[in-house]
Each structure stands twice: as structure tokens, then as C-alpha cells.
C-alpha angles and dihedrals in degrees: 000000000000091000089052091051091051090049092051091048092050091051092050088059094042097048089060091071115115115283137179118226130207111203093060102300094337131095114246091230141352120245131359097290096052093044092052088054093052089253095297104145112121092104099020115065105189099158144002093285085085086086085074103040105030115355092193087074091068087083090070099050112067124205110336147139124212120191128172149114143234127229101213120190122178125184110211132177142157145191125203140184123209125217111261115245099029114163089241111038116218097034087131126018111274096199142074092246114133118228120207124211113241095207105124133208120310127218111221113193122206128198131173134168129187122191119179110216095193136334092293109029126061132182121209138177132188139186111194141156104248110176144357147146142175149135137216115208125174121242106305116103122072089350097297148058121300109219128162134166134176124165132170134190129188133212107197125183115182150157133229125198124199106211093185139320090297108041133049129171132194144176137185135195108228115215111183140190122195137181126201136178140153144178120196143140097029088158086065089051093253111155128227116269102213122208116301126182136211139180123228141187139204141132142242126213126193144177132194125197124191100205093180128346091270098044127060127177124201134186131180136180122197115195124225111281113233115207135191113254118274108235126202125188109224120199124220109278144163116254128208126260103246091213098053103020089230130118107287120254132181127241090278093053094253119139117265108230122195111215124245115268148148124272109208120198126189107209115168128168126244134254119247138189129205135194119190143173130197120198131187105201092172126011100257094045130071124179122195129190127186132184115196133185115203112192099213091162088074094065109007099035133109111342090356137174088048120232124207121244089256089089088081087066100040096038094233119162113235123228127240110186092168094194120176127220114279132220114208125195120199132183130176138169132201122197118187102214092181136353090271101037129065119181119206136191132174148172129206127188131182124161108236111259098214127122106233091211091065091084103169095040090052092051092049096040106026100177092162103129111128113160118055122184116193143175143160150150136248118211124193100209095179137346089280107027130064138172124213122194130185143171134198128199123191114189117221115289122197132201125182137176143116144247109191100158101050105021104025091234110134092187141346141177126199126189136192138181127171143198127186135181122198132192128179138174120220124203118189113193 
């Protein structure tokens, strides 16, 4: 038991590494099995990751441990055009040159454990990378680098209760840890906001209904996740004169120095609701479909994430992601070719939630992926051990727009494509 505790603790630390998400900021699924199914899992619990998506499904799983990781590689780029005649030339790139983000691949660990207590009650716990996004561009926009990073992990203990052969219910407590940092607009004398961390909390509730042996319904609701404020220490610095674009001076020609301070950012995560169905038309084949609503407007909406009033002292520029709510459609199929081999395919679609007029925010946080094509295989190596493999391919998505009045960007275009490979070991005991 002590070794298990050490393993969980190590995963909690590892999961907090930077990650890129695909439905907005959020991963389409958790662990190799869910990814291979396009994320469809509300009515089809295939492994311990059900503790994250629909905890009611834990009642179907028995005693098991699932441990794995994803190798997640996005390719991100942008082009931008400045407004001619700015007081400080070069604030945005006045060329058609494409800039490529230097953020590399991200490992995203996944861990889940299910322990039945008796024939009705099951305990589960999971540690998974849930959401993340970010870019790393060389000096090019507003006279400096454009760097952004957000990553979130979740540690979720929960219980599931099987009322009878038809109904199961489940709930988890979601304990979260997130890191955030960014560096942008150095040409406007903005200072780097180095990594800050915050803890968060929320809950997930789920139900599963076996209508007939071949048809299962699932529903899950995840509450809004409330986080501590992210706090960034800002040193004393000299701002720009907005009229001239030069370092500000007072009437005597002396530099204007803004005092050191603390920028405080409130950045929660949104609630979401999922309905799903799993159908077995013929015994080797299972088809699962989920529809999910992610309420990004709760946390990434107008004038979000929310800055404190201290920015009037430090001169920081607030964000306005202005994301809208997102509907996500997931479909997956599993075909058991033999007793030991299960083949899986999936598709996931979610219209990107971004506001095209928020030019700078969309360059710094380009969560524009929409179409996700997935597949994988499950191998039962022995009666107790299994291996699950998955891949995900996201074809290039493009978003363009402008924001000349507020952000001095006459036009921009940002692009993103993604690939991911997942592997997980399953131990049934």
C-alpha cells in the first residue's frame, strides 16, 4: 500500500507538466482507451478513467489499476500584420513571415485505480492531466517574445453505488493543481509573469442506466472548478507613453517608474455536462456516442480571466479571451476481434470557442483544434495484464481576424495541428 501511495504522489507531480488540450483547453479523453474511442465514455466504462468522466461507471469495472501516458505534439504557427503609422514601428510583425511556436511535445500521465468495497459499493481514485495550452514564439510581436503556459492536473477520489442491475450512481471530489505563466509585449515594457500555481476544487456527479442488456445510458455533470488566485510579483519598471510610444517621462523629463506590485488573476475552470449512450448491436461490437456542453463563458468569457485592480499600479494589460460555450460530439466503436484483441476507432468534433476579433489572445492561446480522428487497440496479454494503445490526429485548423483599434493588429492568422500517441498498462486483480 505504501508503494501505491508513492506512485500516486509521483503522478500528481508529473501530471502537472505542461499539456496542450484539444476541446478548447480540455483533453478529448483521459488515458489510452478513452482517446482511442474519441473520448466517448459516459455510458461505456472501459477502464479506470471513468472516475474522471462518469464515476457511476466504476460499478462495472471490478478491481483494476490503469497506468499510462500520452505523447502529445502540437504544431502551431501564426502570421500578423501591423497597422501602418504606429508611433512605435514594429509593435506587430509587418510581414507575411510565418512564426512557429517552439513549444515541444508534452507528456501527459494518466493513473486510475478502482477498488470494489462490496458487490454494490466501489471506491476509485484518479490522477490525470485535464487541460492545458500555450505557445513559445521568438521575439516578433510587440517587440518581444510571446510565451504562454497553462497546465492543470486533477486528483479525484470518488465512490460509485450500484442500486440494482439497472441503476448506478457515482460522485468524485475533484482536487486540482494548476500552473500558469506568460511573457508578452516586452516592447510595451510589460514584464514577464513567471510561473504561478494555484489549487482548485470541484465535483463530478454521474448516473448510468442499463435500459436493456444491449443499451446503456450515461449522464455526468462536472461543477465549475474554483481555483485560488494566481499571483505574480511585478518589479518596478518604466511604462510607455501611449501617445509617442516612447518610455514615459514626467514634465521635468525624469523617467516615470511604476512601483513594484502584485498582479492577481482569477482563472477558474468551467462546468460541463455530458449525455451518452452505448449500444451493442452485435456481441463483438460496441458503439458509444457522447454529447458534451463545456461552458467556457464561465471562466474564459468576456474580460476573463479576471485581473485584480492592482494592474492600475503595475501597468499590466488585462486579458479578454471572450470564449463562447462549446458543444462537443464524440463517437467511438470497439470491435473485439478475438478474446485477446479489441480494435477501437473514434471521432471527436467541437467548434472552436474563440472570438476571432481577440487577435493577440488567439495568437497566445490558440485553442482552435476542431476535428479529432482517433484509433487504437486493446491487448489482453494475460488474465490479469493488458496493454492499451491509441493515437490521435488533428488536421490543421486555421483562425484569422483582426483587432486594429485595441491591439494594433490589422490582420492575423494562426494555425494548429496535433498528433498524440498513448500507451497504458492495465492490471486486473
